[in-house]
LONUKE-801218 format. One line per 3 residues: number of its first residue (from 0); for each residue y, x negated, z negated of N, C-alpha, C. Coordinates in steps of 0.1 Angstrom, whole numbers. Atoms other than C-alpha are relative to their C-alpha. Example, Ala and Ser with C-alpha at 12.3 -4.5 7.8 and 13.67 -1.06 7.14 Angstrom:
2
0 = -12 -9 0 -45 -123 -78 12 -9 0  -11 9 0 -11 -137 -71 11 8 -8
This chain:
202
0 = -6 1 14 -1518 392 -31 -2 18 3  -1 -14 1 -1511 432 -13 -18 3 -2  14 -7 -3 -1547 434 -4 -6 -3 -14
3 = 6 6 10 -1559 421 -37 3 12 -8  -6 -15 13 -1535 448 -59 -8 15 4  9 -14 -6 -1549 477 -33 -11 -1 -9
6 = 14 2 0 -1583 465 -41 -1 5 -14  5 -6 13 -1583 466 -76 8 13 -6  1 -8 7 -1570 495 -86 -7 17 12
9 = 10 -5 -6 -1594 512 -60 -13 2 -8  20 -1 8 -1626 529 -77 -9 1 2  9 4 -2 -1644 521 -53 -7 -15 -2
12 = -1 16 -5 -1640 482 -56 -10 -6 -11  10 8 18 -1668 459 -79 5 -15 8  -2 16 3 -1659 421 -83 -12 1 7
15 = 9 5 -6 -1683 402 -64 3 -17 4  1 13 -3 -1691 364 -58 6 -3 14  -1 1 -11 -1688 367 -19 13 0 2
18 = -13 2 1 -1653 380 -23 14 -6 -8  -6 11 12 -1643 357 -52 2 -12 16  4 9 -12 -1653 330 -20 13 1 11
21 = -10 -4 -12 -1632 348 5 16 -2 -7  -14 7 7 -1599 345 -18 1 -12 -5  -2 15 2 -1605 311 -27 4 -8 17
24 = -2 10 -14 -1612 301 7 14 2 13  -10 -2 -14 -1583 320 27 18 -4 -7  -12 6 2 -1557 309 1 -2 -18 2
27 = 2 12 2 -1570 270 0 3 -5 18  1 2 -13 -1568 273 41 14 3 3  -14 -3 -2 -1532 292 45 7 -11 -10
30 = -9 5 5 -1519 270 20 0 -14 7  5 15 -2 -1530 236 38 16 -3 3  -12 5 -4 -1498 213 44 12 5 -6
33 = -9 -8 12 -1478 234 13 3 -12 -8  -6 8 14 -1457 209 -8 6 5 -11  12 10 4 -1459 196 -31 -12 8 -5
36 = 13 -5 2 -1494 198 -31 -6 4 -14  4 2 14 -1495 197 -68 -4 19 -6  -6 -15 2 -1477 233 -71 -17 10 4
39 = 9 -11 -5 -1508 250 -54 -11 1 -9  7 -8 9 -1528 255 -83 1 9 -12  -12 -9 7 -1501 273 -102 2 13 5
42 = -2 -12 -6 -1498 293 -75 -8 9 1  17 -11 0 -1536 305 -72 -2 6 -14  1 -7 13 -1535 308 -108 13 14 -4
45 = -6 -14 0 -1504 334 -105 -8 11 9  7 -12 -11 -1518 352 -77 -8 9 -4  11 -4 3 -1548 359 -93 1 9 -14
48 = -3 -8 14 -1535 367 -128 11 9 1  -12 -13 -8 -1508 391 -109 -8 13 1  8 -11 1 -1537 414 -107 -15 -2 -11
51 = 8 -2 17 -1551 411 -140 -16 -9 3  13 9 -2 -1580 383 -131 -2 -11 -7  -2 13 3 -1593 351 -140 2 -8 8
54 = -2 12 -11 -1587 321 -116 -12 -6 -8  10 9 3 -1613 299 -134 -15 8 7  6 -10 -3 -1636 328 -125 -4 5 18
57 = -3 0 -17 -1628 329 -89 -4 -12 6  11 16 -3 -1635 291 -83 -9 -2 -5  16 6 3 -1663 290 -104 -8 7 13
60 = 9 -6 -8 -1679 315 -83 1 -5 13  -2 10 -19 -1667 301 -49 -5 -12 2  8 14 0 -1679 263 -60 -16 9 3
63 = 13 -4 1 -1714 282 -68 -8 1 6  7 -7 -11 -1719 300 -40 -3 -13 11  0 8 -11 -1710 269 -19 -10 -12 -2
66 = 15 3 0 -1741 251 -36 -8 3 6  13 -9 -5 -1763 276 -28 2 1 15  2 4 -9 -1753 276 7 -1 -11 8
69 = 4 12 -1 -1754 241 11 -18 -5 -5  14 2 2 -1794 242 -2 -5 6 14  6 -3 -10 -1797 265 25 -6 -3 16
72 = 3 2 -16 -1813 264 67 7 12 0  -10 -14 -3 -1788 289 86 -14 9 1  7 -14 6 -1817 312 91 -3 8 -7
75 = 2 -6 19 -1827 316 57 13 4 -3  -7 -5 10 -1791 323 46 3 12 5  -2 -13 -6 -1788 348 76 -10 13 -8
78 = 13 -9 11 -1819 365 61 5 11 -12  -2 0 13 -1810 363 28 15 11 0  -10 -10 8 -1775 383 33 -4 12 11
81 = 8 -6 -8 -1789 403 60 -10 12 -7  12 1 6 -1815 408 34 -15 8 4  17 -3 -3 -1846 407 54 -6 -8 -8
84 = 12 10 11 -1859 380 28 10 -1 -12  -3 4 12 -1854 375 -6 -3 -15 -6  6 11 9 -1848 345 -22 2 -5 -13
87 = -4 4 13 -1844 325 -54 9 -10 -8  -7 9 5 -1819 301 -51 14 5 -13  -12 -1 9 -1790 324 -71 -6 18 -1
90 = 5 -19 3 -1804 361 -87 11 4 -4  -10 -7 -4 -1768 368 -91 3 9 10  -4 -7 -14 -1758 369 -56 -12 8 1
93 = 10 -5 -10 -1794 379 -46 3 19 -11  -4 -10 5 -1785 412 -72 13 9 5  -14 -8 -10 -1748 420 -56 -4 2 9
96 = 8 -9 -10 -1766 422 -22 -6 9 0  7 -16 -2 -1785 447 -28 9 8 -5  -13 -9 2 -1756 465 -48 3 5 10
99 = -5 -2 -17 -1740 462 -14 -6 8 3  5 -7 -8 -1766 472 6 -3 12 -3  4 -18 5 -1777 505 -18 11 10 -4
102 = -10 -11 7 -1738 516 -24 6 6 12  -3 -4 -16 -1732 534 6 18 7 -4  -13 2 1 -1692 536 -11 4 -14 -4
105 = -2 14 -1 -1691 496 -11 11 -1 6  -14 -1 -6 -1654 492 -9 1 -13 9  -1 11 -8 -1657 465 19 19 -7 0
108 = -18 5 4 -1622 444 22 -1 -13 11  0 11 -8 -1612 415 48 -4 -13 -7  4 13 9 -1616 390 21 -16 -3 2
111 = 16 3 1 -1652 399 18 -2 -6 12  9 5 -13 -1655 393 51 1 -13 0  -4 9 2 -1636 362 48 -13 -9 -11
114 = 13 6 7 -1665 349 22 -14 0 8  16 1 -8 -1695 360 45 4 -12 7  -4 12 -8 -1677 338 71 -1 -9 -1
117 = 1 12 2 -1673 308 50 -17 -3 -5  15 6 -2 -1709 308 40 -5 -1 15  10 2 -18 -1722 308 74 10 -14 7
120 = -9 11 0 -1693 281 78 -3 -11 -4  4 11 9 -1708 261 52 -13 -6 3  12 6 -5 -1743 258 65 -1 -4 13
123 = 2 1 -12 -1735 258 99 13 1 11  -14 1 0 -1699 247 110 -1 3 20  -1 0 -21 -1712 246 153 -5 16 -1
126 = 1 -14 0 -1727 282 145 14 10 6  -18 -12 -1 -1692 302 138 8 -2 11  -11 6 -9 -1677 279 163 -7 8 20
129 = 6 -5 -10 -1701 298 190 -1 16 2  -1 -20 -2 -1694 336 201 -8 4 1  12 -10 2 -1727 348 206 -6 -2 -11
132 = 5 6 12 -1743 329 180 7 7 -13  -4 -9 10 -1716 343 158 -1 10 -4  1 -16 -1 -1716 378 167 -18 4 -8
135 = 15 -4 3 -1757 378 164 -1 2 -17  3 3 14 -1755 365 128 8 14 -4  -9 -10 2 -1728 389 121 -1 16 2
138 = 13 -11 0 -1749 417 135 -4 2 -11  9 -4 8 -1774 410 114 6 3 -11  -5 -2 19 -1754 409 80 0 10 1
141 = -5 -21 2 -1736 443 90 -10 6 0  8 -14 -2 -1767 457 94 -6 4 -12  3 5 18 -1782 443 62 3 6 -8
144 = -9 -9 18 -1753 456 39 4 11 6  -8 -16 -6 -1745 486 62 13 -4 -2  -18 -1 0 -1710 474 71 4 2 10
147 = -7 2 -15 -1692 478 100 -6 -8 6  3 12 -6 -1703 456 126 18 -3 6  -12 4 -9 -1669 462 145 12 -2 -9
150 = -9 1 9 -1646 464 114 -3 -18 -5  0 14 5 -1662 426 102 1 -5 13  -4 9 -5 -1661 413 135 15 -5 3
153 = -14 0 -4 -1624 424 146 8 -11 -13  -5 9 15 -1616 411 106 2 -17 2  0 15 -1 -1629 379 111 8 -5 17
156 = -8 5 -15 -1614 373 151 14 -3 -5  -13 -3 6 -1583 383 133 0 -16 -8  2 19 11 -1588 348 102 -4 -9 11
159 = -5 11 -9 -1594 329 128 4 -3 9  -12 1 -7 -1569 334 152 13 -4 -8  -11 4 10 -1547 330 123 -2 -14 -5
162 = 2 17 4 -1561 297 113 1 -8 13  -6 9 -14 -1556 286 150 8 1 0  -16 -4 -3 -1521 294 147 5 -9 -7
165 = -1 9 11 -1522 275 114 1 -12 2  6 13 -7 -1538 248 128 14 -9 11  -6 8 -12 -1510 242 158 15 1 -12
168 = -11 4 7 -1479 250 133 3 -12 -7  -3 11 6 -1488 223 112 0 -14 12  2 10 -10 -1494 200 142 18 0 5
171 = -10 -3 -1 -1461 210 151 13 -6 -8  -6 1 7 -1446 205 120 -1 -19 -9  6 19 3 -1462 169 116 10 -12 10
174 = -5 4 -14 -1448 161 152 16 1 -2  -15 -5 6 -1412 176 138 5 -12 -11  -5 7 10 -1412 155 107 -1 -21 4
177 = 8 14 -4 -1425 121 124 17 -4 7  -8 -1 -3 -1398 127 147 17 -7 -8  -11 -2 12 -1372 132 122 3 -14 -8
180 = 3 10 6 -1385 102 105 6 -14 6  -3 10 -12 -1381 79 136 16 -1 1  -14 0 4 -1347 88 135 13 -6 -5
183 = -1 3 20 -1338 83 98 2 -14 6  5 16 -7 -1353 45 109 8 -5 7  -5 10 -16 -1337 38 140 17 1 -7
186 = -20 -1 5 -1296 50 121 -3 -12 -11  6 8 13 -1312 28 91 6 -16 6  -3 11 -6 -1314 -2 117 16 -6 2
189 = -23 -1 -3 -1281 5 133 10 -7 -13  -12 2 5 -1261 5 102 -3 -15 -11  7 14 5 -1283 -25 85 2 -14 8
192 = -1 15 -11 -1281 -50 116 14 -8 1  -7 9 5 -1258 -77 111 12 0 16  -12 -2 -13 -1223 -76 137 -1 -9 2
195 = 0 14 -14 -1220 -99 166 11 -10 -7  -12 8 1 -1197 -125 161 4 -2 13  -11 0 -14 -1163 -129 181 -2 -9 9
198 = 2 8 -12 -1164 -142 213 18 -10 -4  -10 17 -1 -1138 -176 220 10 6 6  -12 -3 -6 -1115 -154 240 9 9 -7
201 = -9 -6 3 -1105 -129 215 9 -9 -7
């Protein structure tokens, strides 16, 4: 939210659907396991509205890009994002990509990087797990959109590292809850167990 606020007041920042996908993906990933689950939508809405934006626009743009990504081959998506090939799947996204590539003052952000990574992940989840292929794809995209390859790679390494930590934390929490549930069940069984009858010697 802090980064979103800083971006919103930056004169060079322009909303785009890849940034929206990054916001939605980051929120959904880092809110995994949050309880009660039904509160997640209202929390998301509150965060987006706090920076005077429309939550529905973010969700709709993210969903639209998901549909586009799933209709493409990996090489076609990378070529499109790196602007070596123009595709007609989404003219609005095409215009945004061209505007980014041609804007020397484009305001890059980690959330935009997450959006790019999410597109790659949707098309080919195995590619993003392979360091060599992932870095080759990011290099091509960074060059095509005139972004810093080093910054893009570092930001996504941090993002992936945080996702790994979150996954580990969720496993630990699940184990703790299971152990606590087992202890409660054992206590309950003891408290409801019938008392043994007195022996004849008493």
